[in-house]
N, C-alpha and C positions, 0 to 999 in steps of 0.2 A: 428505480432507485432501490427497491427491496432486493432485487437480484444482485446489485452491486454490493449492498451491505452484507448480504448472506455470503457472497464469495469472499469478501474481506474478513469476515468473522471466521470463516472456515480456515483461511490462511493463518491469521494471527493466533487462533486457538489450536492449530495443528501440531502434531508431535515434533516436527522439526523446529518450529519456532519455540515451543515450550522447552525443548531440550537446550536450546541456546539461551533463552531469556529466563527460564525458571518456570516451574509448575504453577506458581502463584500469579504469574503475569496474565492480565486479561485486558480486553478492549471492551469498553462500554460507552454509554452516552457521556460520561464525564472524562474520557480520555482526551487529552489535548492533541491536536493535530497541527501540522505545518503544511500550508499550501503554497505552492510556487507557480508562477506563471513565466513562461519563456516565450521569447519572440525570435523567430528565425530571421537572421539578418542576411544570410547568404546560403544558398544551396550549393554545396561543393561537390555533389555527386556528378559523375560524368553524364553528359547528355545522352539520352537513350536513342 
């Protein structure tokens, strides 16, 4: 879990995101998040 968090903090605090969202943007323990769950109803890829 610590590795997942560190990777996401690196992304959200990186120069590309800060350039897009502003230098004052930050992600911390109070940042709201949205979680979604998806269910695969059909696999439309060709059979291998």
